[in-house]
C-alpha positions in Angstrom: 37.5 92.1 119.4 38.5 95.7 119.7 40.9 97.2 117.2 44.1 98.5 118.9 45.5 101.7 117.6 47.6 104.6 118.9 48.8 107.9 117.6 52.3 109.2 118.2 51.8 112.8 119.0 53.9 113.5 122.0 57.6 114.1 121.5 58.3 111.3 124.0 56.4 108.9 121.8 58.7 109.8 118.8 61.7 109.4 121.0 60.6 105.9 122.0 60.0 104.9 118.4 63.5 106.3 117.5 65.3 104.4 120.3 63.4 101.2 119.5 64.4 101.5 115.8 68.1 102.0 116.9 67.9 98.9 119.1 66.4 96.8 116.4 68.9 98.1 113.8 71.8 97.4 116.2 70.6 93.8 116.9 70.0 93.2 113.2 73.5 94.4 112.4 75.0 92.2 115.0 73.0 89.2 113.9 74.1 89.8 110.3 77.8 90.3 111.1 78.2 86.6 110.3 75.8 84.8 108.0 74.9 82.1 110.6 74.4 79.2 110.3 75.8 79.3 106.7 79.4 78.5 105.7 81.7 81.1 104.2 84.6 80.5 101.7 87.0 83.4 101.4 89.4 83.2 98.4 92.8 84.8 98.2 94.0 84.8 94.5 97.7 84.2 93.7 99.4 83.8 90.4 99.5 80.0 90.5 97.2 78.9 93.3 94.3 80.0 95.5 94.3 80.1 99.3 90.8 79.6 100.7 89.7 80.2 104.3 86.7 78.0 104.9 84.4 78.9 107.8 81.9 76.2 108.8 79.5 76.4 111.8 80.3 73.4 114.1 76.6 72.8 114.8 76.0 72.3 111.1 79.2 70.3 110.6 78.2 68.0 113.5 74.8 67.3 111.9 76.4 66.5 108.6 79.5 64.6 109.6 78.2 62.8 112.7 81.1 63.5 115.0 80.5 65.6 118.2 82.6 68.5 117.0 80.2 71.2 118.4 79.4 69.4 121.7 83.1 68.8 122.3 85.1 71.4 120.4 88.1 71.6 122.7 91.2 70.2 121.0 89.3 69.4 117.9 92.2 69.7 115.5 94.4 67.5 117.7 91.7 64.9 118.2 90.1 64.6 114.7 92.6 66.5 112.5 93.4 63.7 110.0 89.8 62.5 109.7 88.6 66.1 109.3 91.2 66.9 106.7 90.2 63.8 104.7 86.5 64.8 105.0 87.1 68.3 103.7 89.2 67.1 100.9 86.5 64.7 99.7 83.9 67.5 99.7 85.9 70.4 98.2 86.6 69.6 94.6 87.6 72.4 92.3 88.0 71.6 88.6 89.2 73.4 85.5 86.5 74.3 82.9 87.5 71.2 80.9 86.9 68.9 83.9 90.5 68.4 85.1 90.6 68.2 88.9 92.7 70.6 91.0 94.8 69.5 94.0 93.4 70.3 97.4 95.6 70.7 100.5 94.0 71.3 103.9 96.5 73.1 106.0 95.7 74.6 109.4 92.5 73.9 111.4 91.2 76.1 114.2 88.0 76.6 116.2 86.7 80.2 116.6 84.2 80.9 119.3 82.1 84.0 119.6 79.0 85.0 121.6 76.2 87.4 120.9 72.9 88.2 122.7 70.7 86.7 120.0 72.3 83.3 119.1 74.4 82.8 122.3 77.7 80.9 121.9 78.6 80.2 118.3 81.5 78.0 117.3 82.9 77.6 113.8 85.7 75.7 112.2 88.2 77.8 110.3 90.3 75.7 107.8 93.0 77.1 105.6 92.8 75.3 102.3 95.2 75.6 99.3 93.7 75.0 95.8 96.3 74.2 93.2 95.3 74.0 89.5 97.0 71.7 86.9 100.2 73.2 85.3 99.6 76.2 83.0 95.9 76.3 84.1 94.3 79.7 84.7 93.5 80.2 88.4 90.8 82.7 87.5 88.6 80.2 85.7 87.4 77.1 87.5 84.3 75.2 88.7 83.9 74.8 92.5 82.2 71.6 93.7 81.6 72.1 97.4 79.2 70.2 99.6 81.0 69.9 103.0 77.7 70.3 105.0 75.2 70.6 102.2 75.3 66.9 101.2 73.4 66.1 104.5 71.9 69.4 105.7 69.9 70.5 102.6 69.0 73.9 104.0 72.6 74.9 104.3 74.2 77.5 102.1 77.8 78.4 101.2 78.7 82.0 100.5 81.8 82.3 98.3 83.7 85.6 98.1 87.1 86.9 97.0 88.9 88.4 100.0 92.1 89.4 98.2 93.0 89.6 94.6 96.1 91.8 94.2 96.0 91.9 90.4 92.5 93.4 90.5 93.3 95.8 93.3 91.3 94.0 96.0 93.2 93.8 99.3 92.3 92.0 102.5 91.4 95.3 104.3 88.5 95.9 102.0 85.1 94.2 102.0 85.1 90.8 100.2 83.7 90.7 96.7 81.0 88.0 96.6 81.3 85.5 93.8 78.2 83.4 94.4 76.2 81.1 96.6 76.2 77.3 96.6 72.9 75.8 97.7 70.5 72.9 96.9 68.6 73.1 93.6 65.3 72.1 95.1 63.5 71.6 91.7 66.1 69.1 90.4 67.3 67.9 93.9 70.9 68.6 92.9 73.8 70.6 94.4 75.0 72.7 91.6 78.7 73.7 91.4 79.7 77.3 91.4 81.4 78.5 88.2 84.0 81.1 89.1 85.1 83.4 86.4 87.2 86.3 87.7 88.2 89.3 85.6 91.8 89.4 84.6 94.0 91.9 86.5 97.3 93.5 85.9 100.5 94.5 87.8 99.6 98.2 87.3 96.2 97.7 89.0 97.9 96.0 91.9 100.5 98.7 92.1 97.8 101.4 92.2 96.0 99.6 94.9 99.1 99.6 97.1 99.6 103.3 96.5 96.1 103.8 97.7 96.6 101.5 100.7 99.7 103.5 101.7 97.8 106.8 101.5 95.0 105.4 103.6 97.4 103.8 106.1 99.3 107.0 106.8 96.0 109.1 106.7 94.7 106.8 109.5 98.0 106.6 111.2 97.7 109.7 113.5 100.7 108.6 115.6 103.1 108.5 112.6 102.2 112.0 111.3 102.1 113.4 114.8 105.7 112.3 115.5 106.9 114.0 112.4 104.9 117.2 112.8 106.0 117.7 116.4 109.6 117.1 115.5 109.2 119.8 112.8 107.6 122.3 115.2 111.0 123.8 116.3 112.7 123.3 113.0 112.5 127.0 111.8 114.1 128.2 115.0 117.7 128.9 115.9 119.3 127.4 119.0 121.1 129.4 121.7 123.4 128.0 124.4 126.5 125.9 124.3 129.0 124.1 126.6 128.0 124.7 130.2 124.8 126.4 129.2 121.3 125.1 128.7 120.1 125.0 125.1 117.0 127.0 124.3 115.0 127.7 121.2 115.5 131.2 119.9 114.2 133.3 117.0 113.2 132.4 113.4 116.4 131.3 111.5 115.3 132.4 108.0 113.6 130.7 105.1 116.7 129.0 103.7 117.7 127.7 107.2 114.2 126.4 107.9 113.7 124.7 104.6 117.1 123.0 104.9 116.3 121.6 108.3 112.8 120.5 107.2 114.1 118.7 104.2 116.8 116.9 106.3 114.3 115.7 108.9 111.7 114.6 106.4 114.3 112.8 104.2 115.9 111.1 107.2 112.5 109.8 108.4 111.7 108.6 104.9 115.0 106.7 104.6 114.5 105.1 108.1 111.0 103.8 107.6 111.6 102.8 104.0 114.5 100.6 105.1 112.5 98.7 107.8 109.4 98.6 105.5 111.5 96.7 103.0 113.2 94.4 105.5 110.0 93.7 107.5 107.8 93.1 104.4 110.3 90.5 103.2 110.3 88.8 106.6 114.0 89.6 107.3 113.2 91.7 110.4 110.3 90.9 112.7 109.2 92.3 116.0 106.0 91.8 117.9 103.5 94.5 117.2 103.0 95.6 120.8 106.5 96.8 121.6 106.7 98.5 118.1 103.5 100.4 118.8 104.7 101.4 122.3 108.0 102.7 120.9 106.1 104.7 118.3 104.1 106.4 121.2 107.4 107.0 123.0 108.9 108.6 119.9 106.1 111.2 120.0 106.8 111.8 123.6 110.5 112.4 122.9 109.8 114.7 120.0 107.3 116.7 122.2 110.0 117.2 124.9 112.4 118.3 122.2 109.9 120.9 120.9 109.8 122.4 124.5 113.6 122.5 124.9 116.4 121.2 122.6 117.4 117.7 123.6 119.4 117.0 120.5 120.1 120.3 118.7 121.5 119.8 115.2 120.9 116.0 115.4 117.2 116.0 114.6 117.8 114.2 111.3 119.5 111.3 113.0 116.7 111.0 115.6 114.1 111.1 112.8 116.0 108.3 111.0 116.3 106.2 114.1 112.6 106.5 115.0 111.8 106.1 111.4 113.2 102.5 111.6 110.6 101.8 114.3 107.7 103.3 112.3 108.7 101.3 109.3 108.3 98.1 111.2 104.6 99.1 111.9 104.2 99.8 108.1 105.7 96.5 107.2 103.1 94.5 109.2 100.4 95.6 106.8 102.2 94.2 103.8 103.4 91.1 105.5 99.9 90.2 106.4 98.9 90.2 102.7 101.2 87.1 102.1 101.9 88.1 98.5 104.2 86.3 96.0 107.6 87.7 95.3 106.8 89.8 92.2 103.6 91.4 93.6 105.4 91.9 97.0 108.2 93.9 95.3 105.8 96.2 93.5 103.6 96.4 96.7 106.6 97.6 98.8 107.3 100.3 96.2 103.6 101.4 95.8 102.9 101.3 99.5 105.9 103.5 100.2 105.0 105.9 97.4 101.5 106.2 99.0 103.0 106.9 102.4 105.3 109.6 101.0 102.5 111.3 99.0 100.2 111.6 102.0 103.1 112.6 104.3 104.2 115.3 101.9 100.6 116.5 101.5 100.1 117.0 105.2 103.6 118.6 105.7 103.0 120.9 102.7 99.7 122.0 104.1 101.1 122.6 107.6 104.7 123.9 107.5 104.1 127.2 105.6 101.8 128.4 108.4 104.3 127.2 111.1 107.0 129.2 109.3 104.9 132.3 109.2 104.0 131.9 112.9 107.6 131.3 113.8 108.4 134.9 112.8 105.9 136.2 115.4 106.0 136.5 119.2 103.1 134.1 119.4 105.0 131.1 118.1 106.3 130.1 121.5 102.7 129.7 122.7 101.8 127.6 119.6 104.9 125.5 119.9 104.4 124.7 123.6 100.7 124.1 123.2 101.4 121.7 120.3 104.1 119.9 122.3 101.9 119.6 125.4 98.9 118.1 123.5 101.2 115.7 121.6 102.7 114.6 124.9 99.3 113.9 126.4 98.2 111.9 123.4 101.5 110.0 123.5 101.1 109.1 127.2 97.6 108.0 126.5 98.7 105.7 123.7 101.5 104.3 125.8 99.0 103.3 128.5 96.6 101.9 126.0 99.3 99.8 124.2 100.8 98.5 127.4 97.5 97.5 129.0 95.7 96.6 125.7 92.7 98.6 126.8 91.5 101.9 125.3 91.0 104.9 127.6 89.2 108.1 127.6 92.1 110.1 126.4 92.7 107.9 123.3 89.0 108.2 122.5 89.3 111.9 122.9 92.3 112.0 120.5 90.2 110.2 117.9 87.5 112.8 118.2 90.0 115.7 117.9 91.6 114.1 114.9 88.3 114.0 113.1 88.4 117.8 113.2 91.9 118.1 111.9 91.0 120.0 108.7 89.3 122.7 110.8 92.4 122.9 113.0 94.5 123.4 109.9 92.2 126.2 108.8 92.5 127.8 112.2 96.3 127.5 112.1 96.3 129.3 108.7 94.0 132.1 109.9 96.2 132.6 113.0 99.4 132.6 111.0 98.0 135.2 108.5 96.4 137.4 111.3 99.5 137.4 113.6 101.8 138.1 110.6 99.6 141.0 109.5 99.5 142.3 113.1 103.3 142.1 113.4 103.9 144.0 110.2 101.3 146.6 111.1 103.0 147.3 114.4 106.5 147.6 112.9 107.7 151.2 113.0 107.7 152.9 109.6 111.2 154.1 108.7 111.3 157.7 107.6 112.8 158.4 104.2 115.3 161.1 103.3 113.8 164.6 103.3 
């Protein structure tokens, strides 16, 4: 038998190897996105109980339980809800370290169906389970006896992770922290329980994590910052016109005038979004996310039109406060989804808002000085109109995307442009310095007394 061998010497050969590696890596990543066919237990730690999301492959559950849950998954919760809850309760048995049993309450049941090119259609049961320790027992120390599928399918594994632990600074947006794996001890033919011992946390750690979350949220929230920055574009300028005349933006109004207007607009926006952040996080005000996101895009469109020609001269602070109410509802959704207890929620609202303000002030502080310098020059009109036009294009693209639910080329282009924002800020600073120097250089030198 001949030995097969080949040498990659041609550039096309290297290209084929590279592309093949990318395809294999992509397929591997997709295959590992969910640890099929294993189960997953995601823990959310509260002060006096634990909420667990249990994800079980229906093919494995069918083999272990005997009911046709995978072959006939439609209406599973309605058909077999009571029996399924009873089954899960028998096979999920947390205990305190001294052996005292915890209460187990199986709440909602749902079937999740996905499809990928390797495994085809994959269905899993997602059960929300509440684990309640005995009175005065520490929720961070317990022993988890879990054999929902494993008691029959011995090759099965259960991956247990903490998805959210506010006191330790872990929130749901981050990657879960794995606690351990429950599997069959082949040597002793036993299913060993998992001992869970979580490090103690603190309110300060939770508060810090919320400040960080607020910073990250506003840093990624291009639409929120764009609204405020475009509204601030004409802030250093005076307004000409009046009754019976069209309002127009005029020359630079001076440092004191500019700073006063900037402060009013930023403060009004902060008050507006802080109010609805508080009300929305507490569940007192709720709106569907789609109309809120559409209104945010429209707010950018309005501020862009105002940057071209004054729509509401002297009333920018009121407009900033009004649209701030809308932006705050979008902020509130992030905290509401964490489902925190009253004490952590109060600190989270404060910390999240502090993070938003810190990031907002940083961006404004890095941008406004250059806009104020440019507003003294003859080139500011070009900068202002260009900024307003680009913001309007982005806003229209977001409106279309949020109405249809489908991304488009313009929104993808906006994401690319935003990734170069630091370079754009550097260019803005260079232009401001250069045009200011050029303006002063061209100013006539006044002759002194002879």
